[in-house]
C-alpha positions in Angstrom: -19.9 -5.8 -10.7 -21.7 -6.8 -13.9 -19.9 -9.3 -16.2 -19.6 -6.8 -19.0 -18.1 -4.2 -16.7 -15.6 -6.7 -15.4 -14.5 -7.7 -18.9 -14.2 -4.0 -19.9 -12.0 -3.3 -16.8 -9.9 -6.3 -17.5 -9.4 -5.3 -21.1 -8.4 -1.8 -20.1 -5.9 -3.2 -17.6 -4.1 -5.5 -19.9 -0.9 -4.4 -21.6 0.9 -5.2 -24.9 2.8 -8.0 -23.2 -0.4 -9.8 -22.1 0.3 -9.3 -18.4 -2.7 -8.0 -16.5 -3.1 -6.3 -13.1 -4.8 -9.5 -11.9 -1.7 -11.5 -12.9 0.3 -9.2 -10.6 -1.9 -10.0 -7.7 -1.6 -13.7 -8.4 2.2 -13.3 -8.1 1.8 -12.4 -4.4 1.8 -8.7 -4.8 -1.5 -8.0 -3.2 -0.3 -5.8 -0.4 1.2 -3.3 -3.0 -2.3 -2.4 -4.2 -3.3 -0.5 -1.2 -4.3 -1.0 2.4 -7.6 -1.4 4.1 -8.7 1.5 6.3 -8.0 -0.3 9.5 -4.5 -1.2 8.2 -3.8 2.4 7.4 -5.0 3.6 10.8 -2.9 1.0 12.6 0.3 1.6 10.6 -0.1 5.4 10.7 -0.1 5.3 14.5 3.5 4.1 14.3 4.7 6.6 11.7 6.8 9.6 12.6 5.4 13.0 11.9 6.9 15.0 9.1 5.7 18.4 7.9 6.1 20.2 4.7 9.1 22.5 4.5 7.9 24.9 1.9 4.9 27.0 1.4 3.0 26.0 -1.8 -0.4 27.2 -3.2 -1.9 23.8 -3.5 -3.7 22.0 -0.7 -4.5 19.0 -2.9 -3.6 17.3 -6.1 -5.8 15.3 -8.5 -3.6 13.3 -10.8 -5.4 11.7 -13.8 -3.3 8.8 -14.9 -4.0 7.6 -18.4 -2.3 4.2 -18.1 -0.6 2.7 -21.2 0.8 5.9 -22.7 -1.6 8.4 -24.3 -0.8 9.7 -27.7 0.5 13.2 -27.9 -0.4 13.6 -31.6 -4.1 13.0 -31.1 -4.4 15.1 -27.9 -2.3 18.2 -27.3 0.5 18.2 -29.9 -0.9 17.7 -33.4 1.4 17.9 -36.4 -0.7 19.0 -39.4 2.3 19.6 -41.6 3.8 16.2 -41.1 3.3 13.4 -43.7 0.0 11.4 -43.5 1.7 8.4 -41.9 2.8 10.7 -39.1 0.0 13.2 -38.6 -2.8 10.6 -38.5 -6.5 11.0 -39.2 -7.4 13.8 -36.9 -7.2 17.5 -37.7 -6.0 20.3 -35.4 -8.5 22.8 -33.9 -8.0 26.3 -32.6 -8.0 26.9 -28.9 -8.9 29.9 -26.8 -5.2 30.8 -26.9 -4.2 32.4 -30.2 -1.7 30.2 -32.1 -2.2 27.1 -29.9 -3.9 24.1 -31.4 -5.1 20.8 -30.0 -6.4 17.7 -31.8 -10.0 17.7 -32.9 -11.4 15.7 -30.0 -10.1 18.0 -27.4 -12.9 20.5 -27.9 -13.8 21.3 -24.3 -10.2 21.7 -23.2 -9.5 23.8 -26.2 -12.3 26.1 -25.0 -10.6 26.6 -21.6 -7.0 26.6 -22.8 -6.5 29.9 -21.1 -7.0 28.1 -17.8 -4.5 25.2 -18.4 -0.9 24.6 -19.3 0.5 22.0 -21.6 4.1 20.7 -21.2 5.1 19.3 -24.6 8.8 18.7 -23.9 9.2 16.0 -21.2 11.2 13.1 -22.4 13.0 10.1 -20.8 14.7 6.8 -21.8 12.3 4.3 -20.3 10.2 3.1 -23.2 8.2 0.3 -21.6 5.2 0.4 -19.3 6.9 -0.7 -16.0 9.9 1.5 -16.2 8.0 4.5 -17.7 5.3 4.2 -15.1 7.9 4.2 -12.3 9.8 7.2 -13.6 6.7 9.4 -14.0 5.0 8.3 -10.8 8.0 8.7 -8.6 10.4 11.1 -10.4 13.1 8.5 -10.1 14.3 6.1 -12.8 14.1 2.4 -11.9 17.4 1.0 -10.6 17.5 -2.1 -12.8 16.0 -2.9 -16.2 12.2 -3.4 -15.8 9.9 -5.2 -18.2 6.6 -3.9 -19.5 4.4 -5.9 -17.1 6.5 -5.3 -14.0 4.9 -4.0 -10.8 7.9 -2.2 -9.3 8.7 0.2 -6.5 12.2 1.5 -6.0 11.1 4.9 -4.7 8.1 6.4 -3.0 5.3 7.6 -5.3 4.1 11.2 -5.6 0.9 10.3 -3.7 2.7 8.4 -0.9 5.2 11.2 -0.3 2.4 13.8 -0.2 0.6 11.6 2.4 3.8 11.3 4.4 4.5 15.1 4.3 1.0 16.5 4.5 -0.9 14.2 6.8 -4.6 13.7 6.9 -7.7 15.7 7.8 -11.2 14.7 9.1 -10.0 11.2 9.7 -9.8 10.4 6.0 -6.7 8.7 4.5 -4.4 11.3 2.9 -3.9 9.3 -0.4 -6.6 7.8 -2.5 -6.3 5.8 -5.8 -9.5 5.3 -7.7 -10.5 2.6 -8.9 -7.1 0.9 -8.5 -3.4 1.7 -8.0 -0.8 2.3 -10.6 1.9 -0.3 -10.6 4.4 2.2 -9.1 2.0 4.2 -7.0 3.1 2.7 -3.7 5.1 4.0 -0.7 8.3 1.9 -0.9 10.5 2.5 2.2 8.1 5.0 3.7 5.9 2.1 4.8 2.5 0.7 4.1 0.8 3.4 6.2 1.3 5.6 3.2 -0.1 3.3 0.6 -3.2 4.6 -1.2 -6.7 3.8 0.0 -8.2 2.2 -3.0 -11.9 2.7 -3.9 -12.7 0.0 -6.5 -16.5 0.4 -6.6 -18.1 2.4 -9.4 -19.6 5.6 -8.2 -21.8 5.7 -11.3 -23.8 2.8 -9.9 -26.7 3.4 -7.5 -25.3 0.7 -5.2 -22.0 2.5 -4.8 -20.5 2.0 -1.3 -17.0 2.5 0.0 -15.3 -0.4 1.9 -14.6 0.2 5.6 -16.6 3.5 5.6 -20.2 2.5 5.1 -21.8 -0.1 7.3 -22.1 -3.6 5.6 -25.3 -4.3 3.9 -27.9 -5.8 6.2 -26.3 -4.3 9.3 -28.4 -1.5 10.6 -27.0 1.2 12.8 -28.7 -0.1 16.0 -27.4 -3.6 15.4 -23.9 -2.4 14.7 -24.0 -0.3 17.9 -25.1 -3.4 19.8 -22.1 -5.4 18.5 -19.8 -2.5 19.6 -21.3 -2.6 23.1 -20.8 -6.4 23.2 -17.2 -6.0 22.2 -16.7 -3.3 24.9 -18.1 -5.8 27.5 -15.6 -8.4 26.4 -12.8 -5.9 26.4 -13.6 -5.0 30.0 -12.5 -8.4 31.2 -9.1 -8.5 33.0 -6.0 -8.9 30.7 -2.5 -10.0 31.4 -0.2 -7.4 29.9 3.4 -8.0 28.9 5.2 -5.2 30.6 7.9 -5.3 27.9 5.7 -5.2 24.8 2.4 -3.9 26.1 -1.0 -5.4 25.2 -1.5 -5.7 21.5 -5.2 -6.0 22.0 -5.3 -2.5 23.5 -3.7 -1.2 20.3 -6.2 -3.1 18.2 -9.0 -1.6 20.2 -7.7 1.9 19.4 -7.6 1.1 15.7 -11.1 -0.3 15.8 -12.3 2.8 17.6 -10.8 5.0 14.9 -12.4 2.9 12.2 -15.7 3.2 14.0 -15.3 7.0 14.3 -14.7 7.2 10.6 -17.8 5.2 9.8 -19.9 7.5 11.9 -18.0 10.7 10.9 -20.3 13.2 9.2 -17.4 14.6 7.0 -16.4 11.1 5.8 -19.9 10.0 5.0 -20.6 13.3 3.2 -17.5 13.0 1.1 -18.6 9.6 -0.3 -22.3 10.4 -0.6 -22.0 11.2 -4.3 -25.8 10.6 -4.7 -26.3 13.9 -2.9 -25.0 15.8 -5.9 -27.5 17.5 -8.1 -28.4 15.6 -11.2 -27.1 18.5 -13.4 -23.7 18.3 -11.8 -23.5 14.6 -12.3 -24.6 14.9 -15.9 -22.0 17.6 -16.4 -19.2 15.4 -15.3 -20.5 12.6 -17.5 -22.7 9.7 -16.3 -20.0 7.2 -16.8 -17.4 5.6 -14.5 -14.6 8.0 -15.2 -16.8 11.1 -15.0 -18.3 10.1 -11.6 -14.8 9.1 -10.2 -13.6 12.6 -11.1 -16.6 14.1 -9.3 -15.8 11.9 -6.3 -12.2 13.2 -6.4 -13.5 16.7 -6.2 -15.6 15.8 -3.2 -12.5 14.3 -1.5 -10.6 17.4 -2.2 -13.4 19.4 -0.6 -13.1 17.1 2.5 -9.4 17.9 2.7 -7.7 14.9 1.1 -4.3 16.0 -0.2 -3.7 13.5 -3.0 -6.1 11.5 -5.3 -5.0 9.5 -8.3 -7.7 8.7 -10.9 -6.4 5.6 -12.7 -7.9 5.2 -16.2 -6.5 2.2 -18.0 -6.5 1.2 -21.6 -4.3 3.8 -23.4 -1.8 1.3 -24.9 -3.0 1.8 -28.5 -0.8 -0.4 -30.6 -3.8 -1.0 -32.9 -7.0 0.7 -34.0 -5.9 3.9 -32.4 -8.2 6.3 -34.2 -11.5 4.4 -33.7 -10.7 4.0 -30.1 -9.8 7.6 -29.6 -13.0 8.8 -31.3 -14.8 7.0 -28.5 -12.7 7.7 -25.5 -11.1 11.1 -26.0 -14.4 13.0 -25.8 -15.2 11.4 -22.5 -11.8 12.4 -21.0 -12.0 15.8 -22.6 -15.4 16.6 -21.1 -14.7 15.3 -17.7 -11.3 17.0 -17.2 -12.6 20.3 -18.5 -15.6 20.0 -16.2 -13.4 19.2 -13.2 -11.3 22.3 -13.8 -14.3 24.5 -14.3 -16.1 23.2 -11.3 -13.1 23.7 -9.1 -12.8 27.3 -10.4 -16.5 28.0 -9.8 -16.2 26.8 -6.2 -13.1 28.9 -5.6 -10.9 25.8 -5.2 -8.8 25.9 -8.4 -6.0 28.0 -7.0 -5.5 25.5 -4.2 -5.9 22.3 -6.2 -3.4 21.0 -8.7 -4.9 19.0 -11.6 -2.5 16.9 -13.7 -3.2 14.6 -16.7 -0.5 12.3 -18.0 0.7 8.7 -18.7 4.1 7.0 -18.8 5.1 8.2 -22.3 3.9 9.3 -25.7 3.4 7.3 -28.9 5.6 6.7 -32.0 5.6 9.2 -34.9 4.8 6.6 -37.6 1.5 4.8 -37.6 2.1 1.1 -37.6 0.5 -1.6 -39.8 -2.3 -2.1 -37.3 -3.4 1.5 -37.4 -1.8 2.2 -34.0 1.2 3.8 -32.5 3.8 2.1 -30.3 5.7 3.2 -27.2 7.7 6.4 -27.5 9.4 8.1 -24.6 11.2 10.8 -26.5 8.1 13.0 -26.5 4.9 13.3 -24.5 2.3 15.9 -23.4 1.3 16.7 -19.8 -1.6 18.8 -18.8 -1.3 20.9 -15.6 -3.9 23.3 -14.2 -4.7 25.0 -11.0 -2.4 25.8 -8.0 -1.7 29.2 -9.6 -0.2 27.7 -12.7 -0.3 30.4 -15.4 -3.1 29.5 -17.8 -2.7 29.5 -21.6 1.0 28.4 -21.2 2.7 26.0 -23.6 6.0 24.8 -22.2 8.6 23.5 -24.7 8.1 21.9 -28.1 8.7 18.9 -30.2 10.1 19.0 -33.7 7.8 19.5 -36.6 7.0 15.8 -36.9 6.8 15.1 -33.2 9.7 12.8 -33.0 11.4 14.4 -30.0 11.3 17.2 -27.5 13.7 19.8 -28.9 12.9 23.0 -27.1 13.0 23.4 -23.3 13.7 19.7 -22.9 12.5 18.6 -19.4 12.7 15.4 -17.4 10.4 13.4 -15.1 12.5 14.8 -12.2 11.5 18.4 -13.2 7.8 17.3 -13.4 7.9 15.6 -10.0 9.7 18.6 -8.5 7.0 20.9 -9.8 4.2 18.8 -8.3 6.0 18.8 -4.9 6.7 22.5 -4.8 3.1 23.3 -5.7 2.1 21.1 -2.7 4.6 22.9 -0.4 7.0 19.9 -0.3 10.7 20.4 -0.7 11.9 18.1 -3.6 15.5 18.6 -2.6 15.1 17.1 0.8 16.7 13.8 1.9 14.5 11.0 3.2 15.8 8.1 5.3 14.9 4.4 5.0 14.1 2.4 8.2 17.7 1.2 8.0 18.9 4.8 8.1 20.0 5.0 4.5 19.6 8.5 2.9 17.6 8.9 -0.3 17.1 12.1 -2.3 13.4 12.7 -2.8 14.2 14.0 -6.3 17.8 13.9 -7.7 17.2 17.1 -9.7 14.9 19.3 -7.6 14.5 22.0 -10.2 10.8 22.6 -11.0 9.4 23.8 -14.3 10.0 27.5 -13.9 7.3 28.6 -16.4 4.7 27.0 -14.1 5.9 28.5 -10.9 4.7 32.1 -11.4 
């Protein structure tokens, strides 16, 4: 990764308290960031099978996570009649839905507002990154006070539960997180076999390769096959098996074979071969890292992967909010709109749920540094696909955007909606390895307006 790209990623992954994702890793939390493919295959073989208990329209979910807390004022809930210190520098624009306005840099999404729904009335009481992230990523509030920089997991994430309930197809892992994992995006008591498979490399680069799927550089197919044959010869030697526990090497052989099969799987190789996309398609998504990751997510959905998180950091705008949004919002606007249109054109939108959100919204008053601070009393969430009624606005904030006041909803309602769309019963009880019961969602009521 070029030095400038590394610095940019580090900048987007650092929060207001100065704690970075790299710091979390240095604290010994490496395993929480996702497993290698062989690890997932190994652990999955010991997992119990569990099927979905409801019938939902969505086969897959693409969750776009704008980490840090995107502003609702400058995206989907502008307040043009509020005082200048509240409404900010951007103007509202009309959308395709009469009477509905977005902020001025949401032009592409405004043009397809009849295909999307915006929930403006989710609120909670966790106003820091760690706790807010956990609440929105799992549908469960943290059990103890959590600081901004905390990397916490008290409950399985949406993606891990989906992987647990829905399983995998074509040998691909059931849960991806690209290019990294949200701090609360892990499996908790479900086990590491349901951790996301992380794809850190940038698909916008010509050298893009996915770990554990493509052969290592310099290792040609014939050479790799020769090594496999050599391994088989060694494996044919007599072994002394413990009758009580079995031979762990035999199990390792099985996991190696599964990894080998995936490396040589046509479906898996095709899913990651983003270079095969037509230039006009790649340009349409945006020839930038976020755009190409969204395109990769669509390819994974096509291959049957049920849950993909697109992690896009750098939305903790305590300062210079307007200049930053002028640069970044058009990129997100274009890519998300293109993703929705592309899925519809391919006949996949009705069976794919697209969600865009972060951990909370931003404060009503602009601070002295031309930014907005953390604010969990109001936020906007975009949802599309999976037969969600387009052109729907759910709930409302007050005229200055201080708080959700109409059709007030919780993270539990949001999580239950995602689960029901995916055919997963949010009211079910899961059990820890120790046999302790845990409600998947304490309030399993979905957002009714989105369930038509």
